C-alpha positions, 0 to 999 in steps of 0.5 A: 499500500502506498504512503498516500493510501496509508494516510487516507486509511487513517481516520477518526470515523467510527466504523459503525458511524461509517456504516450508518452514513452508508445506509443514509447514502442508500436512503438518499439514492432510493429517494432519488430513484423513487422521485424519478419513478414518481415523475415518470408516472406523473408525466405519463398521466399528464401531470406535467407540472408535478412531473417537473417538480418530481424530476427536480426533486430526484436530482436534488436527492441525488445531490444529497447522496453525493454530499454524503459520499464525498463527506465519508471519503473526505474523512477517511471512510469508504463510501459505497454506491447503493444498490437500488431495488424494489422501486414502486412504479404504479400509483393509484392517483396523483394524491397517492403519489404525494401521500407516498412522498410524505410517507417517504420523507418521514422515513428519511427524517427518522433515519437522519434523526437516528444517525444524528443521535448515534453520532451524539452517543459516539461523540462524533461531533464533526459528523453531527455538524455535517448532518445538521444540514440534513436535519434542517433540510428534512424539516423543509421536505416534510413541510413541503410534502404536507403543504402539497397534500393540503392543496388536494384538500383545499382545491378538491379533486373533482372537475378541474381540481386535479388540473388546478392542483398540478398547476399549483404544484408547478407554482410551488416548484417555481417559487422554490427555484426562485428562492434557491436562485436568490439564496445562491446569489446572496 
């Protein structure tokens, strides 16, 4: 083994923290592909604004996964590319898609909270600090998913309701993109 590799292999990263970080890599990868399948279903069924929202979300989740991979490797661990299986490809309705979004985001929040708690127990404050970004992000993700489901109840699905809901999801997507652009420029 070269000297560079020996130095890279020395790390304060606990093996179990590394394993849990790699589990989170997998969860973020699943999230990306999960949103991709949802986007494709929406596009196939004519919900074009929802499809764009979910395609963008799939890319965002991929970036979350990459951020974890880079962190693990940066601190001397070994990030593993996730194997993604058993994705859902069929949904009963547009509401069903977004009910799954909320259910999935709650599961991601629980996983992140568990990882954060484990890092606290291990006194891995560096990883805790890194994971704080994910904690904040999940608050936003859950809030957004709940808001979209509220729109179904406010507008209603009868008549032109589904079309209006799809348009409103597009408006939410545009507002998020504008806010991200403003934040990037700040």
